[in-house]
C-alpha positions as CSV (number, residue, x, y, z in Angstrom):
1,M,0.0,0.0,0.0
2,T,1.2,3.5,-0.9
3,N,0.4,6.5,1.2
4,I,-0.4,9.7,-0.8
5,I,0.2,12.7,1.4
6,L,-1.5,15.9,0.2
7,C,0.5,19.0,1.3
8,G,-1.6,21.7,-0.4
9,G,-3.4,24.5,1.3
10,S,-2.2,27.6,3.2
11,G,-4.3,27.3,6.4
12,T,-5.6,30.9,6.4
13,R,-7.8,30.2,9.5
14,L,-4.6,29.7,11.5
15,W,-3.0,33.0,10.3
16,P,-0.7,34.6,11.5
17,I,1.2,31.4,12.5
18,S,0.2,29.7,9.2
19,R,1.2,31.4,5.9
20,T,1.5,30.5,2.3
21,L,5.3,29.8,2.5
22,M,5.0,28.1,6.0
23,P,1.5,26.6,6.1
24,K,0.0,25.0,9.2
25,Q,1.0,21.5,8.3
26,F,4.7,22.4,8.7
27,V,4.4,24.5,11.9
28,K,5.6,22.5,14.9
29,L,2.6,22.5,17.1
30,F,2.9,19.3,19.1
31,D,6.0,18.1,21.0
32,N,8.2,20.0,18.5
33,K,6.7,18.0,15.6
34,S,4.6,19.3,12.7
35,L,1.3,17.8,11.6
36,F,3.1,16.8,8.4
37,Q,5.7,14.9,10.4
38,L,3.0,13.3,12.5
39,T,1.2,12.2,9.3
40,V,4.3,10.6,7.9
41,E,5.1,8.9,11.3
42,R,1.5,7.6,11.6
43,N,1.5,6.0,8.1
44,H,5.1,5.0,7.7
45,T,4.7,1.6,9.3
46,L,1.3,0.9,7.6
47,C,2.5,1.6,4.0
48,D,5.3,0.3,1.8
49,K,6.1,3.8,0.5
50,Q,4.9,7.4,0.8
51,Y,4.1,9.7,-2.1
52,I,4.0,13.4,-1.3
53,V,2.2,15.9,-3.4
54,S,3.2,19.5,-2.8
55,N,4.2,22.7,-4.5
56,T,7.8,23.7,-5.1
57,E,8.2,25.8,-1.9
58,Q,6.6,23.1,0.3
59,Y,8.8,20.5,-1.3
60,F,11.9,21.8,0.5
61,L,10.0,22.2,3.8
62,A,9.0,18.6,3.5
63,L,12.6,17.5,2.7
64,D,13.9,19.3,5.7
65,Q,11.4,17.7,8.0
66,L,11.8,14.3,6.6
67,E,15.6,14.7,7.1
68,E,14.9,15.5,10.8
69,M,13.1,12.1,10.9
70,Q,15.9,10.4,9.0
71,L,13.5,9.4,6.3
72,K,15.0,10.2,2.9
73,R,13.4,7.7,0.5
74,N,10.1,9.3,-0.6
75,Y,8.4,10.0,-3.9
76,F,7.4,13.5,-4.7
77,L,5.0,15.1,-7.2
78,L,5.4,18.9,-7.5
79,E,2.5,21.1,-8.6
80,P,3.4,24.6,-9.8
81,V,-0.2,25.7,-9.1
82,G,-2.9,24.0,-6.9
83,R,-5.9,22.5,-8.7
84,N,-7.6,20.9,-5.7
85,T,-7.5,17.3,-4.6
86,A,-8.9,15.4,-7.6
87,P,-6.1,16.4,-10.0
88,A,-3.4,15.9,-7.3
89,I,-4.6,12.4,-6.5
90,A,-5.0,11.6,-10.2
91,L,-1.4,12.6,-11.1
92,A,-0.1,10.5,-8.3
93,C,-2.2,7.5,-9.3
94,L,-1.0,7.8,-12.9
95,D,2.5,7.1,-11.6
96,M,1.5,3.8,-10.0
97,D,0.6,0.2,-10.9
98,P,-3.2,0.2,-11.4
99,E,-3.5,-2.6,-8.7
100,E,-1.6,-0.6,-6.1
101,I,-3.8,0.3,-3.1
102,V,-3.4,3.9,-2.0
103,M,-4.2,5.6,1.3
104,V,-4.8,9.3,0.7
105,S,-4.0,11.4,3.8
106,P,-4.2,15.2,4.2
107,S,-1.0,16.4,5.8
108,D,-2.7,18.8,8.3
109,H,-4.8,16.5,10.4
110,L,-4.3,15.3,14.0
111,I,-5.1,11.7,14.9
112,K,-4.4,10.7,18.5
113,N,-5.9,7.2,18.7
114,K,-3.3,5.3,16.7
115,E,-4.5,1.8,17.6
116,A,-8.1,2.6,16.4
117,Y,-6.6,4.3,13.3
118,N,-4.6,1.2,12.4
119,K,-7.7,-0.9,12.6
120,V,-9.9,1.3,10.4
121,V,-7.1,1.6,7.8
122,G,-6.9,-2.3,7.8
123,K,-10.6,-2.5,7.2
124,A,-10.5,0.1,4.5
125,K,-7.6,-1.8,2.8
126,L,-9.7,-4.9,2.6
127,L,-12.6,-3.0,1.0
128,A,-10.3,-1.4,-1.4
129,A,-8.8,-4.7,-2.4
130,N,-12.4,-5.7,-3.4
131,D,-12.6,-2.8,-5.8
132,Y,-14.4,-0.1,-3.7
133,L,-13.5,3.5,-3.3
134,V,-13.4,3.9,0.5
135,T,-13.9,7.1,2.4
136,F,-13.4,7.5,6.2
137,G,-16.3,8.9,8.1
138,I,-15.4,10.4,11.5
139,T,-17.9,9.6,14.3
140,P,-19.2,13.1,15.2
141,K,-18.9,14.3,18.8
142,F,-21.0,17.4,18.4
143,A,-23.0,19.3,15.8
144,E,-20.2,20.9,13.7
145,T,-21.2,23.3,10.9
146,G,-17.7,23.5,9.4
147,F,-17.6,20.0,8.0
148,G,-19.4,18.2,5.2
149,Y,-21.3,15.0,6.3
150,I,-21.6,11.5,4.9
151,E,-25.0,9.8,5.3
152,A,-24.5,6.0,5.5
153,D,-26.3,2.7,5.9
154,R,-23.5,0.7,7.6
155,E,-20.7,0.6,5.0
156,D,-22.9,1.9,2.1
157,V,-22.9,5.6,1.3
158,K,-26.4,7.0,0.8
159,A,-25.4,10.6,0.2
160,F,-22.8,13.3,0.8
161,H,-24.1,16.5,2.4
162,E,-22.6,20.1,2.3
163,K,-21.7,22.0,5.4
164,P,-25.0,22.4,7.2
165,D,-26.5,25.0,9.5
166,A,-26.6,24.4,13.2
167,V,-30.1,22.9,13.3
168,T,-29.4,20.5,10.4
169,A,-26.0,19.5,11.9
170,Q,-27.7,18.6,15.2
171,S,-30.3,16.5,13.3
172,Y,-27.4,14.6,11.6
173,V,-25.8,13.9,15.0
174,D,-29.1,12.8,16.5
175,A,-29.8,10.4,13.5
176,G,-26.7,8.4,14.3
177,N,-25.9,7.4,10.8
178,Y,-24.1,10.6,9.7
179,Y,-20.3,11.1,9.8
180,W,-18.0,14.0,9.4
181,N,-16.3,13.9,6.0
182,S,-12.6,13.4,6.9
183,G,-11.0,13.9,3.5
184,M,-9.1,10.5,3.8
185,F,-9.6,7.8,1.2
186,C,-8.4,4.3,0.3
187,F,-8.7,2.6,-3.1
188,K,-6.8,1.0,-6.0
189,A,-5.0,3.6,-8.2
190,G,-6.5,2.1,-11.3
191,L,-10.0,2.0,-10.0
192,F,-9.9,5.7,-9.0
193,L,-8.6,6.6,-12.5
194,E,-11.4,4.6,-14.1
195,E,-14.0,6.3,-12.0
196,L,-12.5,9.7,-12.7
197,K,-12.5,9.0,-16.4
198,T,-16.2,8.0,-16.2
199,H,-17.4,10.9,-14.1
200,S,-14.9,13.8,-14.8
201,I,-13.3,13.0,-18.1
202,E,-12.0,16.5,-18.6
203,I,-9.9,16.2,-15.4
204,Y,-8.7,12.7,-16.3
205,E,-7.6,13.7,-19.9
206,A,-5.9,16.9,-18.8
207,A,-4.1,15.1,-15.9
208,L,-3.0,12.3,-18.2
209,T,-1.5,14.9,-20.7
210,A,0.2,16.7,-17.8
211,Y,1.7,13.5,-16.5
212,E,2.9,12.3,-19.9
213,N,4.6,15.7,-20.5
214,A,6.1,15.9,-17.1
215,K,9.9,15.7,-16.6
216,G,10.4,12.8,-14.2
217,T,8.1,10.0,-15.4
218,E,9.5,6.5,-15.1
219,M,11.5,7.0,-18.3
220,N,13.2,10.3,-17.4
221,R,13.1,10.9,-13.6
222,T,15.6,13.4,-12.6
223,S,16.4,14.1,-8.9
224,S,19.5,14.0,-6.8
225,Y,17.6,13.4,-3.6
226,D,14.3,11.6,-4.2
227,D,12.2,10.3,-7.0
228,M,10.3,13.3,-8.2
229,I,7.9,14.3,-10.9
230,R,7.6,18.1,-11.7
231,I,4.5,19.1,-13.6
232,A,4.8,21.9,-16.1
233,H,3.0,25.1,-15.1
234,Q,0.7,25.4,-18.2
235,D,-0.1,21.7,-18.1
236,M,-1.2,22.0,-14.5
237,A,-3.2,25.2,-15.2
238,N,-5.0,23.3,-18.0
239,I,-6.5,20.8,-15.5
240,P,-10.0,21.7,-14.3
241,E,-10.0,22.5,-10.6
242,D,-12.2,20.2,-8.5
243,S,-12.2,18.2,-5.3
244,I,-12.2,14.4,-5.2
245,D,-15.7,14.5,-3.5
246,Y,-17.3,16.5,-6.4
247,A,-15.3,14.9,-9.2
248,V,-15.7,11.2,-8.2
249,M,-17.0,10.2,-4.7
250,E,-20.4,11.9,-5.0
251,K,-21.0,10.3,-8.4
252,S,-19.5,6.8,-8.2
253,K,-21.6,3.7,-7.4
254,R,-18.5,2.0,-5.9
255,V,-18.2,4.0,-2.7
256,K,-18.0,2.5,0.8
257,V,-17.5,4.3,4.1
258,V,-15.5,3.1,7.2
259,A,-16.7,4.6,10.5
260,A,-13.6,6.0,12.2
261,D,-13.7,6.9,15.9
262,I,-10.0,7.8,16.0
263,D,-9.7,11.0,18.1
264,W,-9.5,13.1,14.9
265,S,-9.2,16.9,14.3
266,D,-8.6,18.7,11.1
267,M,-6.8,21.5,12.9
268,G,-8.9,24.0,10.9
269,S,-9.1,26.7,13.5
270,F,-7.6,28.1,16.7
271,D,-10.7,26.8,18.5
272,A,-9.7,23.3,17.3
273,L,-6.1,23.8,18.4
274,Y,-7.3,25.0,21.8
275,E,-9.1,21.7,22.4
276,E,-5.8,19.8,21.9
277,L,-3.6,21.7,24.5
278,E,-3.3,21.3,28.2
279,A,-5.0,23.9,30.4
280,D,-4.0,25.6,33.6
281,S,-6.4,25.8,36.6
282,D,-8.3,28.7,34.9
283,G,-8.7,27.0,31.6
284,N,-6.0,29.1,29.9
285,K,-3.8,27.3,27.3
286,A,-0.5,28.5,25.9
287,L,1.8,27.5,23.0
288,S,5.2,28.5,21.8
289,V,5.8,27.6,18.2
290,S,9.5,28.0,18.8
291,N,9.4,25.5,21.6
292,V,10.3,28.1,24.2
293,T,9.2,27.5,27.8
294,I,7.2,30.5,29.0
295,E,5.1,31.1,32.1
296,N,2.5,33.6,31.2
297,I,0.8,35.7,33.8
298,S,-3.0,35.4,34.1
299,N,-5.0,37.6,36.5
300,N,-8.7,36.8,36.7
301,S,-8.6,35.5,33.1
302,H,-10.2,32.3,31.9
303,N,-10.3,29.9,28.9
304,N,-7.9,32.0,26.8
305,L,-5.5,30.6,24.1
306,V,-2.2,32.4,24.0
307,I,0.4,31.7,21.2
308,S,3.6,33.6,21.6
309,D,7.3,33.3,22.0
310,K,7.4,35.9,24.7
311,L,5.6,36.4,28.0
312,V,1.9,37.5,27.7
313,T,0.0,38.9,30.6
314,T,-3.9,38.8,30.6
315,I,-6.0,40.7,33.1
316,D,-9.8,40.4,33.4
317,V,-10.3,38.8,30.0
318,D,-12.0,35.5,29.1
319,D,-12.4,33.3,26.0
320,L,-9.9,35.1,23.8
321,I,-7.5,33.9,21.1
322,I,-4.2,35.8,21.3
323,V,-1.6,35.0,18.6
324,D,1.6,37.0,18.6
325,T,4.2,36.7,16.0
326,A,7.2,38.9,15.1
327,D,5.3,40.9,12.6
328,A,1.6,40.4,13.3
329,L,-0.8,40.3,16.3
330,L,-4.2,38.6,16.2
331,I,-6.8,39.0,19.0
332,S,-10.2,37.3,18.6
333,K,-13.0,36.0,20.6
334,K,-13.1,32.2,20.7
335,G,-15.7,30.9,18.3
336,S,-14.9,33.6,15.7
337,G,-12.0,31.9,14.2
338,Q,-13.8,31.3,10.9
339,K,-13.6,35.1,10.3
340,I,-9.8,35.1,10.3
341,K,-9.8,34.2,6.6
342,D,-11.7,37.5,6.0
343,A,-8.9,39.4,7.6
344,V,-6.4,37.6,5.4
345,K,-8.5,38.5,2.4
346,V,-8.2,42.2,3.3
347,L,-4.4,41.9,3.6
348,K,-4.2,40.3,0.2
349,E,-6.3,43.1,-1.3
350,R,-3.8,45.5,0.2
351,E,-1.0,43.5,-1.5
352,S,0.5,42.8,1.9
353,V,3.3,40.2,2.2
354,L,1.9,39.2,5.7
355,P,-0.4,36.3,4.4
356,N,2.6,34.8,2.5
357,I,5.7,34.8,4.6
358,H,7.1,35.2,8.1
359,L,10.0,37.4,9.0
360,T,12.0,34.2,9.0
361,A,11.7,32.5,5.6
362,H,12.8,29.0,4.9
363,R,14.6,28.3,1.6
364,P,16.1,25.1,0.1
365,W,19.6,26.4,1.0
366,G,18.7,27.5,4.5
367,S,16.8,30.5,5.9
368,Y,16.8,34.2,6.3
369,T,15.3,36.5,8.9
370,V,14.4,40.1,8.3
371,L,15.9,42.2,11.2
372,E,14.8,45.6,9.9
373,D,12.9,46.7,6.8
374,T,12.6,50.4,6.1
375,P,12.5,52.6,3.0
376,G,16.0,52.7,1.6
377,Y,17.5,49.7,3.3
378,K,16.8,46.2,4.7
379,I,18.9,44.1,7.1
380,K,18.8,40.3,7.2
381,R,20.3,37.4,9.1
382,I,21.1,34.7,6.6
383,E,22.0,31.1,7.4
384,V,23.3,28.7,4.7
385,K,23.4,24.9,5.3
386,P,26.6,23.0,4.7
387,G,27.0,21.9,1.1
388,K,24.3,24.4,-0.1
389,R,24.5,27.5,-2.2
390,L,22.2,30.3,-3.3
391,S,21.4,30.9,-6.9
392,L,23.8,32.8,-9.2
393,Q,21.9,36.0,-9.4
394,K,21.9,39.8,-9.7
395,H,19.7,42.7,-8.6
396,F,18.6,45.9,-10.4
397,H,17.7,48.1,-7.5
398,R,20.0,47.4,-4.6
399,N,23.6,47.1,-3.4
400,E,24.4,44.5,-0.8
401,H,27.0,44.2,2.0
402,W,27.7,40.8,3.5
403,I,29.4,40.4,6.9
404,V,30.2,36.8,7.9
405,V,29.4,36.0,11.6
406,S,30.3,32.3,11.7
407,G,31.5,29.6,9.3
408,T,33.4,30.3,6.1
409,A,31.5,31.5,3.0
410,T,32.6,31.0,-0.6
411,V,31.6,34.2,-2.4
412,T,31.4,34.8,-6.1
413,V,31.3,38.4,-7.3
414,G,31.6,38.8,-11.1
415,E,34.6,36.7,-12.1
416,T,36.2,36.7,-8.6
417,V,35.7,33.8,-6.2
418,R,37.1,34.1,-2.6
419,L,36.6,32.9,0.9
420,V,35.0,35.2,3.5
421,R,35.7,34.3,7.1
422,P,34.1,35.5,10.4
423,N,34.4,39.2,10.9
424,E,35.2,39.7,7.2
425,S,32.9,41.3,4.6
426,T,32.3,41.7,0.9
427,Y,30.3,44.2,-1.2
428,I,28.1,43.6,-4.2
429,T,27.2,46.5,-6.4
430,M,23.8,46.9,-8.2
431,G,23.6,44.7,-11.3
432,E,26.7,42.6,-10.5
433,V,26.4,38.8,-10.8
434,H,27.1,37.1,-7.5
435,R,26.6,33.9,-5.4
436,L,27.0,32.7,-1.8
437,E,28.1,29.1,-1.1
438,N,28.9,27.1,2.0
439,E,31.5,24.4,1.2
440,G,32.2,23.8,4.9
441,K,30.8,21.4,7.5
442,I,29.0,23.9,9.7
443,P,26.3,26.5,8.8
444,V,27.4,29.9,7.5
445,V,25.7,32.8,9.3
446,L,26.0,36.3,7.9
447,I,24.4,39.7,8.1
448,E,23.2,41.2,4.9
449,A,22.6,44.9,4.5
450,Q,20.7,45.9,1.4
451,V,20.7,49.5,0.3
452,G,18.7,50.9,-2.5
453,E,15.4,52.5,-3.6
454,Y,13.7,49.1,-3.7
455,T,14.5,46.0,-1.6
456,G,11.6,43.7,-2.4
457,E,12.2,40.0,-2.7
458,D,11.1,40.0,-6.4
459,D,14.2,42.1,-7.3
460,I,16.2,39.1,-8.3
461,V,17.3,37.6,-11.6
462,R,18.4,34.0,-11.3
463,I,21.0,33.0,-13.8
464,E,21.7,29.5,-12.5
465,D,19.9,27.7,-9.6
466,D,20.5,24.2,-8.1
467,F,16.8,24.0,-7.2
468,Q,15.4,24.8,-10.6
469,R,13.7,27.9,-9.4
470,T,12.9,30.6,-12.0
471,N,11.9,33.5,-9.8
């Protein structure tokens, strides 16, 4: 059995800790592990291999976190643009033996009852072997209006239902034969493709074309790290966008449901996250995403969620969500978390970078942290991993000063290549071709001062790049 792990989505309802370039599935929320790592860990022993579908930026986040787990043999499919779950699953299934059973897992769910999970996966695998498309229905604990529902007669699916209002949701729970739609599936790769071709032929044909055109099929895979398929941008854009539910599951006559009472959460809001953390005597819960131990001060305050890497004091306030990051602060009443995506929409309309990236940004070569950003100049802390290098590049609107703090950097400026050691510096003028490389055994840390009329991250022309990035 192959585990397809879907890494799409930006988790806007968990902003500001979740952003496009560091979505919630890669944020380390539980025991210094991310939801992605927990998903890999949970399925690693159940499946023969794992097949990860992500975009280019998330690919390197996934590689880093797999390396932490000392798991390096995984298959990847890289999407240049998201087209929802049906195309993502189809492209992965096209790369497999038609008889291969696949277990489709979102990468951002929390499942705490592993023993029960293993049992329901085993049951689903048996149904899949008998040529059924299996969906997992979560036994509902309360009348949730944020999930779709599956109406069932034992293992037979009678109907799929959209997110209901509160009264309808309660009637579903009272009926006893309705389940939350988990977004997890199990089936043979070939059977899924047959049903997709029958019910959504446009998606099937466009996905097949994209797969056949892709660099990295069985005949011409190219990757120095893992087996990888990279879909061309236009081919991906040509695939109609749709979910697996709409494209296949709601139309197929070969669908079964497995009831799953597995202590599941989709981690879709701060209210859901609150339920998974330990409380103090007043019901307050705290989390540091940098794994820092902090003792907040609470004075006559109850049932608050505080996420911060520094001390937070609350006085005479109840039922609040307080999320403090280096560049954004969110304060919300509990129960209003679904409105956070509206705030993110406003930021996007303002063309703000805040929905996309943190002050610390992770790159395939390492990371950088913006220390100061003001008109005319920007200051960064840059860390380059051993054996990695930035792209050969140039800028049109800024000059750069590099001061090495630790490690030894190999610096290319024009035709000159030289070593820059701690407390030494170099200067790159506007328009000059340059590159930073770490040929040593320890990380290179340096301070970069950018000076110019424009210091945006899009002022970069890549001439050569180890990671096949074009912008």
